[in-house]
N, C-alpha and C positions, 0 to 999 in steps of 0.2 A: 504494500500500500504506500502511496506517495506521502512523504513526510510533510509536504506543504498541506495536503488534505487533512492530515491529523492535526496540524497546527491550526487550520481554519476551524475544525470541529471544536478544538479546545477553546479557541477565541469565542466561538458562538456560545459555548457552555458558560464561559466566564461572563459574557455579556448578559445572558439571561439570569445568572445567579446574582450579578450586580443589580440588575433591574428589580428582582424580587426584594433584595435587601433594601434598596432605596425606597421602593413602594411601601414596605412595612415600616421603615423609619419615618417617612413622611406621614403615613396614616396614623402613626402613634403620636407624633409631636406637633403636627400642623395645628394652628389655632383656628377656632371657629371664625367665620367672617364677621367683622364688625360692620357698622353702618357705612363707614367709608369704603371698606373693601367691597361691599355689595354693589356700590355704585359703578365700579369698574371691573368687577369680577366676570370671568367668562360664564356662559350658561352652564348650569349643572355643577358649578363649583360649590363645595361645601366647607372647605378649610384651606388655609394657606400657610406655607412656610416661606418667609421672606429672606432673600439674600443667599447667593451661592456660597459665599464665604461661611455663613452660619451652617449651611448644610454640610460643608466639608468638615467643619470642626466637630459637629455632632457625629458625623460618619466616622471620624477618627476614633472616638471613644467606643463606638459600636464595634469597630473592626479590631480594636486593641483592648481586650478585657483586662490585661495587666495594668495598663494606664488608667482605665476606669476604676479598678480596684484601689490603685494607689491614691487616686483622688478621694475615694470614699474614706480611706484611712486618714487623709489630710483633714477631712471634715470631722471624722471621729475625734481626732486629737484636739480640734477646736471646741467641739460640742459635748464630747463624752457620751453621745447617744449610742448605746450598745448595739442598736439595730444596724448601724453603719458598719461596725466591726463584724457583725454576723453576715451581712450581705457580702462584704469584701471577702470574708472567709469562704462563703459558698462558691465564689468565683475561683479563689486561689487554691482551695482544697481539691478542686477538680482539675481536669486537663484542659479546661476551657481556654486558658491563655495560649496554649499550644495548638489545640485543634481548631479553634474558632478565629484565630488571628489571621488578618489579611493586611499585611504590612503596607505602609504608605511611604512615599518619598517626601522629604522636607524640601520645600521651596522657600522663596524669600519671605513669604507671609505665613509659613507654617506648612503642616501636612496638606497635601493636595493630590488629587488624581482626577484626570479628565473624565467627566461623567456623561459626555455627549452620547456615546454609543449605548450606554445603559438607559439613559433618559429617552432615547429614540424608541426603545421597546415600549415604554410607557406612554409616550406622547402619541404615537401612531393610532392606537385604539382609544385615545382620549381618556385614559385612566388618570392622566396628569396633563395639565396645561401649563406651559411655561410662558410667562409674559415678561417684558422688559420695560423698565422705567428709563426713559431717555431724557437728556437735556443737551441741546446743541449737537445732535448726532452722536452723543456719547452715551454709552450704556452705563447707568448709575447702579442698577440693581436688577437681578433676575428674581422673579417671584414664582413659586411652585404651587399651583392650585390643584388640590386633590378634588376629583369629581366624585359624585355619588357612585358612579360605576367603579372607580378606583377603590373607594372605601369598601364597597361590597366584595370586590375581588380579594382585597387584603383580608377581609373577614373569612371569606370562603377558603382561602389558601391555608390559613392557620387551622381552620376546622378540619379540612381534608388531610392536611399534612401537619400533625401536631408538633413535629420537630421544628417547624418554622415559627412556632409560638415563641421560641427562644429570642428571635429577633425583636418581637413586640415587647417582651418582658424587659429585655436589655435596653430597648429604645426608650421605654418609659423611665427607666433608671437614669439614662442619659439625659432625658428631658428634665427630671428632677434636679440633677446636678447642674444643668444649664440654668434653670430658674434660680437656683441658689447663687449662681455666679453672676448673673445678669444676662439679659436676653440678647445683647448686641454681640455681633461677631467679634468686635474688638475686645470685649470683656472675656470671651471664650479664648481668643488667641493669647491674650495676656496670661490667662491662667495656665494654658498649655505650655507656654514658654517658661513658666516657673519650674517645669520638670527639667532637671539638669540634662538627662540623656537626650531628651527631645531638643532642647535649645542648642546643645553642643554637637548635634548631628550635622556634618558638613552638608552644604547645599547640594541638591541633586542625589543624595544618598538615602538609603532606606533607614527610617527611624528604628532603632534596635529595640528588642524586647527588654523589659525590665522585670520579667516574671520572677527570676531568682531573687533579685533584691527585694521585691515587694513581698514575696513569701517570707523572707527573713524578717522584714519589718513587721509583718503580721504576727509572726511568732513572738517577737519582742513585745508587741503591744498586748498580746494575749497573756503573756507571762506577767506583765505589769498589772493587768487587770486582775489576775488571780491573786497576786500579792496584795493589791489594794482591797480586794474582797476579804482576804484573810486577816487584814490588819484590824 
């Protein structure tokens, strides 16, 4: 069999896998349309996620469970809410950081991957509608409108394939983390750049895993919690 054919098949598989992940992410985190959105929203739109840069930042945490868990540990150290330690433990006690990781490359403004091919799978059947805000011929922001058809398909996909529910569960966790950080892409970027391994990754190189370091950190925090309870 031709190697180019196999590569094309793999690319198609990746494109559809990416499309499913993006659809489930947007379905989980997109905000209901407010009055201003409804005035300009496409027909059948039910929710919107604003700004590609924000989508990229949320997708990074979804694709990198070790970084997501480390952020939960950061929040635990600030708040001492045990549930955050427990959720981080659920991630790090499993093989999720290895099995579910989809690495991203660091560019000038942080983790990024071109989503055009994956989005085309969603836009063609109008599961998602992408619009652009422009000023003086310059694109200021992309907006991702989830349609009722897209919402229904996301729901059906997780019902028919329970393993896909993981994306929705983690996307909701990512959304909660984003809300605690601030909704803007700038706030999310600043938070992600506080991660040493992330910030020190050379431009155009893959952001490395921090699973081992984060598991060691989790163990230390658990020990400290036990000592505190025993005191």
